[in-house]
N, C-alpha and C positions, 0 to 999 in steps of 0.2 A: 340480431335479438328476436326471438321468437314470444309472440304473444299468445296467450291462451283465452278462448271464449268462455265466459262464465256460464254460458248455457249450455257448454258439453259438461261443466262440472256439475251444474244442477241435475242435469238428466242422470249423471252417474250416481249422484248422491241419492236421487230418487229412486233408481234401480238398485241402490245397495239397500235401501230400506223395505222396498216392496218386494224384491226377490223376483219379480215379474216383469217381461217386457210390455206385455200387455198392458197391466195396469200401469206403468210407467208411462206409455204412451198417452193413456188417457188423462193422467195428472198434468203432464208437459204439455199437452196437445198437439201430439205428434203421432204419426202411423209407428206400428211396431218395426217396420224395416228401417224407418227414419231415426229411431231409437238406437237400432244396430248399428246404422252408418254413423250417429254421433259417437257411439262408444268405440266404434273402429278407428274414428279421427283422433279421439283423446288418446287412445292406448298406442297409436303412430306419433303423437306429440311426446308423450313422456317414454315412449321406446320401451314399453313393458306390457305384457297382457295384464289386464285388471279384473276380467271376469272369467271364471270356469262354470261352463254350461253344458247340459245335456238335453234330452228331449223333457224332463221333469223339474229338474233343479237348476237355479242360478244361485252361485257363491263367489264371492271375493277371492281372489288370490291373495297371498301375502303381500305382493305389491298394490293390488287394491286396497287391502286393510290398511297399508302404509299412507295412501293417498287419501282415504276418506276423512280423516280429522283435518287433514289440511284443505281439502276440497271445502269442507264444511265452514272452515275459518275464514278462507278468502271471500265466500258467499256472503258471509255474515259481514265482513268488511265492505263489500261492493253495496249491499243494501244499507248499510249503515251511512256511507257516503252519500249515496242518492236521498235518504232521509234528512240529512242535514242541510241539503239545499231544497228539497222539496215540500218537506213535512213542516207542520207547524210546532212552536215548541213547546214541549211537555214539562211540567215541574210537578214537584209532590214528592212523596215517599213511597218507594215500592219496596214491599217485604217479600223476599225470595228464599224459598227452602230447597234443598237439594241433597241426595245421598251423597256420603263422604267420598266413595269410589267414582261418581259422576262429576264431582267437583274437582278432583283432582286430574282427572284426565280430558275433561271438556271445557269447563268453565272459564280457566284464564282466558282464552280468546274471546269466548261469548261475553265475558264481562268487561272485557277491553273494548270490543266493538260496541257495547250498549253505552258505556260510558263516554266514548268519543261522539256517539250519536245523540245523546241526552244528558248534555253537562248539566242541566237543571234539575236532574232527578237524584234525590238523595236513595240510595239503594242500601239495603239492609239485607245483607245473606246469612244464612244459618245451615248448618249440614247436620243432618241427623239421619237415623234408620227410616225406612218409607213409613212402617206403622206410626210412630210417633209425628213424623211430617203430616200424615192424613189427619191424625187427630188435632194437631195445632191447627191445620187448615181450616178443620170444621168448626173449630172454636174460635174463627176469625184472626188468627196470629199471623197468617201469612196471606198476602195477595196472590201468588201463583207458587207453586211446587212442581219440581219433577219427580216421578215416581217409577219405580220398577215395578211391573205388574206381569201377572199371567194374561195372556193375549185372548184366554178362552174366559177369564174372570175380571174382566176391566172395571175399574173404578167407575163410577156413576158421573157423567160429564167429562171423563177423560179424552184429551186429543192424543191420539198415538202420534209419536214423534218419529220413531225408527224400532226397527226388531235387531235383536242382537244374538247373534250365534254364541253359544257357549261352549265351553270346551273344559276338558279334564286338565289338570295343571299340577306338576310334583316338581320337587327338586330333582336332578339327574339321577342321584343314586338310590332313589326310593324303590324298594322291591314290589314287585306284583306277583304276590304267591296265593297259596290258598287260605292264608289267614284273614279274618274280617278286615276289610278295607280301613285303614285309619283316615278320618276326614277331617278337615280344618272347616269349620262353618261359621256361619254368622247366626245369631239368635232367631229363633222362630217368632212370627211367621217371616220368612223370607223366600223369594221366588227362586233364587239360586239354591238356597238350602232344600228347598222342595224338589228341584230338578235333581239334584244329585242323588237324593235319598230314594225318589220316584225310580229313578234310572236303574239304580241298584236293586232294588226290590223287585222290579219287573222283571229280571233275570235271575231271580234268586240269590244274589251275591250279598254275602254278610258284611256289615260296616260297623263301625266303631267310631264314635265323635270323640275325638281326642283334645280337640281345641275348639273354644267358641269365643269369638271377639266382635263386638259391633264395628271394628275399625278394620278397614280394608288394608291398610298398611301393616296393622297388627298381624293379620291374617296371613298376608305375603310374607311377613318375616316368619312365622310358625312354619309356612312351606319351605321357605329358603332352608330351615334347620332341619328339614327332612322328617317332620313329625306326621306329616300325612298329606293327602291330596285335596285339592279345593276346584271348585267349579266356579269360572269366571268368564266375562265376554272374550272372545278371542283377539278383541283389538286392544284389550288391556293386558296381556299377558307380559309380564315385565322380562327384561333381559335376566338369563340365568337360570330361568326355569323352563320347564318342557312341556310342550303339549302332548298328552299320552294318546296315541291313535290306536283304534280297534278296542277302546272301552265303550261300556253301554251308552246308546245314542243319548242325546240331550235334547230335550225341546227348545225352542228359543224362547228367550223373555222379550220384552216388550218395555221401552222409555215411552213415557206418557207425561203430558202437562195438564194440571188441575189449574183452573183461572177462577178467582172468585168475582162473583157478579157485581163489581162496582168499578166505576171508571175513574181514570187518574185525573189529576186536575190539569187543565191546560191554562197558559198563560199567554 
């Protein structure tokens, strides 16, 4: 039976979020060569190449994308276990807000770890689009929220969690010809919507919004039906849809955390 060192997973997660060996080294307290060594050891353990890199870019391979959410979940569980034994009991009410797509992809493992660590906390979770979430947060309706944002225009006080690589996704049979490209979009303002439209307009490609939905699952259903193309994080592409290569480049989006300046009640 083989064990896996959580430090290897932590280094891998930080590398995936920063896209930089030097920045990762600074965050985990190791040299750049030590980070490379840890990555090589993790790749040997899992039997797959996790990161593709050249002189300028660091990107996850498909195997790396598969490992990333599991690595995050394992780290969260390890931290939850240590907190249960070391930390004080925390009680009270925590009101948490999240975008729907983030909630579907990441929240189950995170909330399970939180609930196990803080059984005395009454957790209230709501899912919304980023703009309403921010408005509700500023009105005092949430204690903390996760938001999607443009890294060049961060929300005041936001703490960056990680960057997301965005891709074009369509049904397998969608034609890419000289017609205006049909788009499946979230309502404005939305960083994914802005990325899609900005990338097309930068290359002079015409587009047409054929379906707009605030629901990630609703938008995916429209893409499956062949109505149009959609921009989403590479790590969240559902089975049965295809990532279109060679389409206009998309800038990354950022997942960030906003925390209200109020303390929880300790018991």
